[in-house]
Backbone as JSON Lines, residues from 0, in Angstrom:
{"i":0,"aa":"M","n":[5.5,-2.78,-23.54],"ca":[6.14,-3.48,-24.12],"c":[6.59,-4.57,-22.9]}
{"i":1,"aa":"S","n":[6.41,-5.85,-22.76],"ca":[6.52,-6.78,-21.85],"c":[8.08,-6.79,-21.35]}
{"i":2,"aa":"V","n":[8.27,-7.19,-20.01],"ca":[9.43,-7.57,-19.72],"c":[10.14,-8.77,-20.32]}
{"i":3,"aa":"M","n":[9.54,-9.67,-21.03],"ca":[10.12,-10.79,-21.83],"c":[10.44,-9.93,-23.12]}
{"i":4,"aa":"M","n":[9.81,-9.09,-23.82],"ca":[10.02,-8.33,-24.88],"c":[11.32,-7.54,-24.7]}
{"i":5,"aa":"L","n":[11.19,-6.99,-23.51],"ca":[12.59,-5.98,-23.3],"c":[13.91,-7.18,-23.34]}
{"i":6,"aa":"R","n":[13.63,-8.26,-22.69],"ca":[14.93,-8.85,-22.82],"c":[15.53,-9.64,-24.05]}
{"i":7,"aa":"Q","n":[14.22,-9.91,-24.83],"ca":[14.86,-10.29,-26.28],"c":[15.47,-9.29,-26.91]}
{"i":8,"aa":"K","n":[14.96,-7.79,-26.55],"ca":[15.53,-6.59,-27.5],"c":[17.27,-6.29,-27.16]}
{"i":9,"aa":"V","n":[17.35,-6.59,-25.79],"ca":[18.4,-6.5,-25.16],"c":[19.2,-7.48,-26.01]}
{"i":10,"aa":"K","n":[18.82,-8.54,-25.45],"ca":[19.75,-9.78,-26.32],"c":[20.34,-9.6,-27.51]}
{"i":11,"aa":"G","n":[19.0,-9.33,-28.43],"ca":[19.64,-8.95,-29.68],"c":[20.73,-7.86,-30.21]}
{"i":12,"aa":"R","n":[20.44,-7.02,-29.07],"ca":[21.59,-5.71,-29.38],"c":[22.91,-6.15,-29.02]}
{"i":13,"aa":"E","n":[22.86,-7.12,-28.13],"ca":[24.0,-7.57,-27.62],"c":[24.63,-8.2,-28.53]}
{"i":14,"aa":"R","n":[24.11,-9.5,-29.23],"ca":[24.31,-10.28,-30.38],"c":[24.93,-9.51,-31.69]}
{"i":15,"aa":"R","n":[24.38,-8.39,-31.84],"ca":[24.96,-7.5,-33.01],"c":[25.82,-7.09,-32.67]}
{"i":16,"aa":"R","n":[26.34,-6.64,-31.47],"ca":[27.64,-6.0,-30.97],"c":[28.65,-7.09,-30.91]}
{"i":17,"aa":"G","n":[28.25,-8.22,-30.88],"ca":[29.27,-9.84,-30.8],"c":[29.75,-9.91,-29.44]}
{"i":18,"aa":"R","n":[28.56,-9.67,-28.34],"ca":[28.8,-9.98,-27.03],"c":[27.79,-11.22,-26.78]}
{"i":19,"aa":"G","n":[28.19,-11.93,-25.91],"ca":[27.43,-13.07,-25.44],"c":[26.69,-12.68,-24.22]}
{"i":20,"aa":"G","n":[26.39,-11.61,-23.89],"ca":[25.22,-11.54,-22.63],"c":[26.04,-10.39,-21.47]}
{"i":21,"aa":"G","n":[26.94,-11.07,-21.05],"ca":[27.75,-10.2,-20.25],"c":[26.7,-9.58,-18.79]}
{"i":22,"aa":"A","n":[27.3,-8.75,-18.08],"ca":[26.7,-8.13,-16.95],"c":[25.52,-7.3,-17.28]}
{"i":23,"aa":"R","n":[25.36,-6.6,-18.51],"ca":[24.42,-5.77,-18.72],"c":[22.71,-7.09,-18.96]}
{"i":24,"aa":"H","n":[23.1,-8.19,-19.54],"ca":[22.2,-9.38,-19.72],"c":[21.85,-9.73,-18.27]}
{"i":25,"aa":"V","n":[22.93,-10.12,-17.17],"ca":[22.59,-10.53,-15.86],"c":[21.54,-9.11,-15.01]}
{"i":26,"aa":"Q","n":[22.12,-7.91,-15.28],"ca":[21.29,-6.76,-14.72],"c":[19.9,-6.98,-15.01]}
{"i":27,"aa":"L","n":[19.75,-7.13,-16.39],"ca":[18.28,-7.05,-16.85],"c":[17.33,-8.19,-16.65]}
{"i":28,"aa":"T","n":[18.14,-9.24,-16.47],"ca":[17.38,-10.46,-16.32],"c":[17.11,-10.19,-14.7]}
{"i":29,"aa":"E","n":[17.98,-9.95,-13.54],"ca":[17.5,-9.72,-12.31],"c":[16.71,-8.85,-12.17]}
{"i":30,"aa":"L","n":[16.77,-7.56,-12.87],"ca":[15.16,-6.64,-12.78],"c":[14.0,-7.07,-13.55]}
{"i":31,"aa":"A","n":[14.44,-8.08,-14.11],"ca":[12.69,-8.59,-14.65],"c":[12.42,-9.6,-13.92]}
{"i":32,"aa":"R","n":[13.12,-10.4,-13.13],"ca":[12.76,-11.02,-12.14],"c":[12.07,-10.72,-10.91]}
{"i":33,"aa":"L","n":[12.8,-9.07,-10.67],"ca":[12.16,-8.53,-9.51],"c":[10.69,-7.83,-9.95]}
{"i":34,"aa":"V","n":[10.65,-7.54,-11.17],"ca":[9.28,-6.8,-11.66],"c":[8.27,-7.88,-11.66]}
{"i":35,"aa":"D","n":[8.79,-9.35,-12.3],"ca":[7.81,-10.47,-12.24],"c":[7.3,-11.08,-10.88]}
{"i":36,"aa":"E","n":[8.19,-10.87,-10.14],"ca":[7.66,-11.32,-8.34],"c":[7.04,-10.24,-7.76]}
{"i":37,"aa":"G","n":[6.83,-8.89,-8.3],"ca":[6.2,-7.77,-7.85],"c":[7.14,-6.97,-6.66]}
{"i":38,"aa":"H","n":[8.22,-7.04,-6.62],"ca":[9.17,-6.53,-5.62],"c":[9.32,-5.19,-6.34]}
{"i":39,"aa":"L","n":[9.63,-4.86,-7.74],"ca":[9.85,-3.84,-8.24],"c":[8.83,-3.36,-9.16]}
{"i":40,"aa":"R","n":[8.24,-2.09,-8.83],"ca":[6.97,-1.65,-9.95],"c":[7.45,-0.18,-10.52]}
{"i":41,"aa":"P","n":[7.42,-0.04,-11.55],"ca":[7.66,1.33,-12.32],"c":[6.69,2.67,-11.66]}
{"i":42,"aa":"Q","n":[7.11,3.82,-11.22],"ca":[6.28,4.4,-10.94],"c":[6.05,5.36,-12.35]}
{"i":43,"aa":"V","n":[4.47,4.99,-12.54],"ca":[3.93,5.93,-13.63],"c":[3.14,7.43,-12.99]}
{"i":44,"aa":"G","n":[3.49,8.59,-13.61],"ca":[3.02,9.59,-13.02],"c":[1.85,10.07,-13.58]}
{"i":45,"aa":"A","n":[1.83,9.94,-15.16],"ca":[0.57,10.03,-16.0],"c":[0.73,9.53,-17.04]}
{"i":46,"aa":"V","n":[-0.54,9.47,-17.67],"ca":[-0.57,8.59,-19.15],"c":[-1.24,9.42,-19.91]}
{"i":47,"aa":"Y","n":[-0.57,9.41,-21.22],"ca":[-1.22,10.48,-22.02],"c":[-1.45,9.68,-23.34]}
{"i":48,"aa":"P","n":[-2.44,10.03,-24.16],"ca":[-2.84,9.58,-25.85],"c":[-1.35,9.97,-26.51]}
{"i":49,"aa":"L","n":[-0.75,9.75,-27.39],"ca":[0.41,9.85,-28.19],"c":[0.08,11.09,-28.95]}
{"i":50,"aa":"T","n":[-1.26,11.41,-29.25],"ca":[-1.87,12.73,-29.73],"c":[-1.64,14.29,-28.59]}
{"i":51,"aa":"E","n":[-1.27,13.72,-27.65],"ca":[-0.93,14.97,-26.68],"c":[0.24,14.71,-25.95]}
{"i":52,"aa":"A","n":[1.35,14.42,-26.84],"ca":[2.46,14.27,-26.51],"c":[3.2,15.76,-26.2]}
{"i":53,"aa":"A","n":[2.81,16.69,-26.86],"ca":[3.46,18.28,-26.45],"c":[2.71,18.71,-25.21]}
{"i":54,"aa":"R","n":[1.46,18.45,-24.84],"ca":[0.98,18.58,-23.3],"c":[1.75,17.61,-22.6]}
{"i":55,"aa":"A","n":[2.2,16.73,-22.57],"ca":[2.87,15.7,-21.78],"c":[4.28,16.26,-21.52]}
{"i":56,"aa":"C","n":[5.04,16.95,-22.62],"ca":[6.27,17.3,-22.23],"c":[6.16,18.78,-21.6]}
{"i":57,"aa":"G","n":[5.0,19.43,-21.52],"ca":[4.77,20.48,-21.12],"c":[4.51,20.19,-19.66]}
{"i":58,"aa":"A","n":[3.97,19.48,-19.3],"ca":[3.42,19.09,-18.08],"c":[4.68,18.43,-17.07]}
{"i":59,"aa":"K","n":[5.61,17.76,-17.99],"ca":[7.18,17.11,-17.25],"c":[7.78,18.4,-16.83]}
{"i":60,"aa":"A","n":[7.95,19.28,-17.65],"ca":[8.87,20.45,-17.77],"c":[8.33,21.52,-16.68]}
{"i":61,"aa":"A","n":[7.02,21.21,-16.44],"ca":[6.64,22.15,-15.5],"c":[6.7,21.71,-14.12]}
{"i":62,"aa":"G","n":[6.73,20.36,-13.88],"ca":[7.43,19.78,-12.84],"c":[6.3,19.18,-11.93]}
{"i":63,"aa":"G","n":[5.04,18.83,-12.66],"ca":[3.72,18.51,-11.94],"c":[3.53,17.1,-11.97]}
{"i":64,"aa":"S","n":[4.25,16.51,-12.35],"ca":[4.44,14.75,-12.27],"c":[5.44,14.26,-11.91]}
{"i":65,"aa":"T","n":[5.14,13.14,-10.86],"ca":[6.05,12.39,-10.23],"c":[6.29,11.09,-10.76]}
{"i":66,"aa":"G","n":[7.34,10.24,-11.11],"ca":[7.18,9.19,-11.76],"c":[7.32,9.17,-13.33]}
{"i":67,"aa":"R","n":[7.11,8.4,-13.83],"ca":[7.43,8.19,-15.35],"c":[6.12,8.61,-16.11]}
{"i":68,"aa":"D","n":[6.23,9.69,-17.24],"ca":[5.2,9.83,-17.83],"c":[4.91,8.98,-19.28]}
{"i":69,"aa":"V","n":[3.9,8.42,-19.24],"ca":[3.48,7.11,-20.22],"c":[2.81,7.77,-21.48]}
{"i":70,"aa":"L","n":[3.21,7.59,-22.88],"ca":[2.85,8.18,-24.34],"c":[2.0,6.39,-24.79]}
{"i":71,"aa":"Q","n":[0.82,6.89,-24.79],"ca":[0.2,5.38,-25.4],"c":[-0.39,5.93,-26.85]}
{"i":72,"aa":"P","n":[-0.35,4.59,-27.57],"ca":[-0.27,4.94,-29.07],"c":[-2.02,4.78,-29.42]}
């Protein structure tokens, strides 16, 4: 999911809840800016195909992975 798609998703949730943006939107926008500028990078520990989700959970539970594990469709 791109940063732009994430921004739109959060904005849509806030509209449905009757909020016009607020602090959550400001924080997300600042995080997106940092990602876009290369100052903030997510730490990906491992990438697994979706068909190996059980193996990914087992590896995470065993503590052998640092960062986030990613499941790809």
